[in-house]
Steps between C-alpha positions, in 0.01 A plus 500: 500500500266791442343676796157367587245721670129510575301653215281804553219652299752704303649178364189393309632606160837325544333181622257514209780540247675189633173305510403593144848438356535160669156381395553620142766229471253233611347449158268223622304747717177644362479879511207561733553863602632817344826646628300785654271257687804305622665819627179598680476153660859516622456850643154447647495135601834319509701766682230547764411134558849345495843554644698592191877508498702649215855445381638837403861527385602851395156642583302295248260218590608182320299241690239452770345242727146528638404310814145455623481292814706184444468537121762632264248642255749656259871495431592675177825629354578731214621278213842669496582383856367146484756233594715759678417428863227762551225238512695295754552810714129584493405141578746488791345821631152347474616191690639718779171691513308170526732272701227239556460439128363620169255372241469610139336419171686498171376422151593145401640632171741727687770234523775751574316630807421148612869404485589824685262426787608136520866609521400721791342220700136516390323171448204427277176460697252459214432583138175669407290537189501881503151543640648703787666771290353759269712383207344150527842343443628191681697596807713338767492558876842507665591522867813587694544408863824563690 
């Protein structure tokens, strides 16, 4: 498994590249922000308000998980490493960081992610109409408890 470490401010560009590449493959998502605005948000907001962990084999960030309180706000992988164990390693790390449990939201259309979380012990709490996310797309609330 790739080494996982806590992200620092110098990792903003690598995290942004993974985020943008992963979301580009989610064709159902509306494009709400420019790449530059997304990079600024990651550098100025996400990295300072969340615990962000990166998977970094051979010195290149290929995935990250962002935790804020009991919430797994983001878990994204570069498309080239999906289905290779990196996501499982990041999720296991997040579970160890939050041993009392985790909650997350995922878009209902993201069936691959939903199956991934269910395989890793998350259970569906509720499905929403999208009024709680800026994309306004139906989402699902999942929870993991040890």
